[in-house]
N, C-alpha and C positions, 0 to 999 in steps of 0.2 A: 412540460419537458419530459422527453423519454428517459426512462431510468437506465442507469448504468448496467451493462450486462457483459459477460464474457471474460476475456483475458485482460486483466488490469495489472500494469506494472507499478510497483511501489518504487518510484524513481529516487535514485540518489541525488543529493544536492551537491553540485560542482562548486569548488572553491578556488579562489585566487590565492596567491602566495601569502597575502596578508590575512587569510582566513575569512575574507568577505565572500559573499556568494557571487559566483561567476555566472551572471545571468545569460550571457551569450551562449556559453557552453550548455547550460541547463536547457535553454530554449531549443537549441539544436538537437539535443538528445530527445526532448519531448516530441519534436516533429518527426524524428526518425522512429521513435516507438510507435507512433500512430500511423506510420507508413510501412516502410520495409521491415521494421521491427516486429510487426505482426500483432500488435496489441490493439484491443478495442478501447481501452481507456488507461488513465493515468491516475495514481494516487500521489499527489504532490505533497511534500513536507509531512511524511509519516515517520515511522521508525527508521526505515532505510534512508530517508532523507534527513535524518539526524535533527529533526525539528525541535526537540526539546533542548538542543544545545544552542539554539538561536533565540535572540530576544523577540518579543512580540513585534517590535518595530521592523526587525529584519524579515520576519515571516510575512508580515503584511506587505512589505515592499516587494518581496518575491512574488506574492500573489498578484499584486498590481502589475508587475512586469509581465507575468504570464497572461493576465487578463487583457493586457494591451498589445499582445504580440500577434494576434490574429489566430492563435490556436483555438480549436473548437472546445469552448468551456463546457459544453454539454457532455463531453467525454472525460472530464477531469474532476475528481473530488480533492478537496484540500484538507489536510490535517489541521484541526483547530483545538485539539485537546491541550489543557494546561492544568497545573495543580491549583492555581488561583482562579476563583470564579470570574472575577473581572477580566482576566486575560482570556479565559475560554469564551466569554461573551464577546469581547472585542474581535477575536479571531473568527468566531462563528458568524458574527454580523458581516465582517468583511468578506468572508467566502460567499455568503448569500448576496450581498450588495454588489459584488463584482461579477456575479453571474455563473459561478461554479455550479456543477451538477449536484454537489452535496458537500456537507462538512463531515469529516471523519473525526469523531469525538472520543478521545481518551476519557476514562474516569479520572477524578481527582486522585492523584497517585501517592500522596505523602502519608495520609493517615490510613491505617489498615483497619480491618474488621468492620467496615461500613455495612450496615444492613441494607436489604433490598429497598425498603421504603425510603431510607435516607439517600441512597444513590439515585433512585428515581426522582426524588425531590431536587437533587442537584441538577439533573439533566433538565427538569422543569424550570429551574431557575435560569439556566443558560438560554432556554427557549424564550422565557419571559424577557430576559435582558436583551437578547438579540432581536426579539420581535418575531412572532410566528409566521407572519405573512411571507409565503414563498420559500420557507425554510425546509430543507431536507437534511436530516441528520442520519448518519451511519454510526452505530456504536462500534467502538474499537475494543475487542476482547483480547487482551494480551496479558493475562494474569502473571505470567512468569517474569514480566518486566514491571508491571504496575503494582502487583500484590492486591489488586482490587478488580475482582471479576464482574463482568456483566452476566450474572447468572440468569437462568430462564425465568426465575421469579421477578427479577428486575425488568427483563424484557416484557413480560406479561403486563406489569403495572404500566410501563411506558406505552405499550400498544393499546391499552384500555383508555389512556389519557390523551395520547398524541399519535394515533394510528396514521394520520396523514402527514406527519412530520418525521417521526422516527421510523424510517422505512427499511432499514437493513442493519447488518452487522458484519464486520470483518472478524473472522475467528482465527487468530494467530496462536491459539493455545496448542495446536498440533493434535487436538482431540477430535477426530473426524466424527466420532459418535455424538459429540455435543453439537456439531454442525448439522448432522442428520436430524437429531431430535428437534433442534429449533426450526428447521425447514418444514418438518412434518407438523409441528405443533402450531405454527404461525403461518398459515397460507398467505401469500402475498407479501411476506416479509422476506427481503432479499438477503440471503446468507451467502457470504463469500469466504470459504476456507482459504488458507494461505499457501497451499501446496499444489503444484501442477498435477500431482497424482489424483486430486479430486476431480479433475476434468473427465476422467474415465467413467465417472458415475453421475455427472451433473444432471442428466436427464432423470435417471432413477431416483436420485435423492432430492431433486428439485432445487439444486443450487443455482445461484444467479451467475456464477462464474468463479474465478479465483483472483485474489489480490496477492501478488507475490513479489518479493525482492528479486528472485532469480528469473522472473520473466523479462527482466532487462536483458538477459542473455539468451533465454530460451523462448522468446516471444513467438518466433516463426514456428517452432515445433509445437508450442502451446496452441497456436491458431489452428493447426491441423487437428489436434486433439479435441478442441472445443467444437470444431466443425464436424467431426466424425467420431464421436465418443464410442460408438458401438462397432466400428469397422476396424479392419486390420491395419489400415494406415494410422487411424487414431491411436490404437493400442501401441503401435511401434513408436509413434511420436511421444506419447506419454512416457514410455520406457526410455527413450533418448533424453527427454527433458529431465526426468527424474534422476538419470545418471549424472547429468551435469549439475543439477541441484545438489545431489549428494556430495559431489566433490566440493562445491562451493561452501556448503554448510559444514564441512570438515575443518574449516578455518573461521576466524572471526568474520562474520557474514558480510557486514558493511564493507570491510577491507577487501574481502575476496571479490565481491561484486565490482567494486571500483577498480581493482587490479585487472579484472577481466575486461572491463570497459576500456581501460587504458590500453590493453593489448589489442582490442578490436579496433580502436580509433587511431592508435599510434600516438595518443596524447597522454603523456605521463602526468599532466595536471589533474587527471581524474583520480589519481591515487591519494590526493590530500583528503584528510579527515579532520573534523573538529575535535579538539581535546574534550574529553579524556580518551577518545578512541584514537587508535594509531594505525598506520599502514602496515602491511605485512613486512616481516623481516625478509632479508635476502634468501634465507633458507626456506622460509614459508612460501615465498613467491616461487622459488624454483620447484618446490614440491607441488604447489598448486598447479603449475602448468604441466608438469610431468603427469599428474593424474588427469588433467583435463585432456591431454593428448590422447588418452585412451578412450575418450568419449567422442561424441559428435560435435564438440565445441569447435573444432577447426573448420567445420562445414558452416558454421554460423556466418551470416553476412556481416560485412564490415559496417560498423555504425558510423553515423555522420554527425556525431556530437560536436 
């Protein structure tokens, strides 16, 4: 299977009024992302997708629905991280068995101070439990949320033991130097920073692309940046995408991305979030769109979610 590359959207999970997952809206958005939305791939059920707020059963049901939808699973990775080993095993096994391109694995995030060897052993236990055959794992490095980093020493241990299985890492730390170091230190290991700004240097730094919440909104601009990182059009696209990203990141991010999608689609249902997250207040929403109005957001195509 071809490895994931390029612009990948960490998609939000759409909700019904009863806070169950709205599969139809989610599938429509995924189809749009892979078409007019400009994205090469999708990260389903990650942080932007509020995955840890759903039960294992809800997450697997959503994966099954996506797998049965006709969407190209070779372009979609599914988030499978969980604090409990058994849950991570079940989710990772499901992602592989259903045919997703990879499993995006959080570290066990309750206990802190986990050493590199123990963290690598945990990932090894997930691999053993799920079964290694056909498994592709992307590590999810987001220490500001988990308190448990996938440090370079842990990556080295996993690459020594599971080079054909542990194939990449999403770096949501915001530390671009960390991403550069990993890509240089581990040739063939796919490193995805989480900001569209990294697209300006993906060839130089040997990044595999970016995985970002805000590419749900900036995907078309990010596609230009990925295609032409060294040209003037690419540089302008990065600047435009980053201006939009900067506005969205100035508010609670999941709420601002969903509010922007609601505006783009004309579907207010996009603004629902799972507790404990909340939608933007009226004041925040007004301020968000006032600031977005000074960017290229208005030029973004209407989504078909």
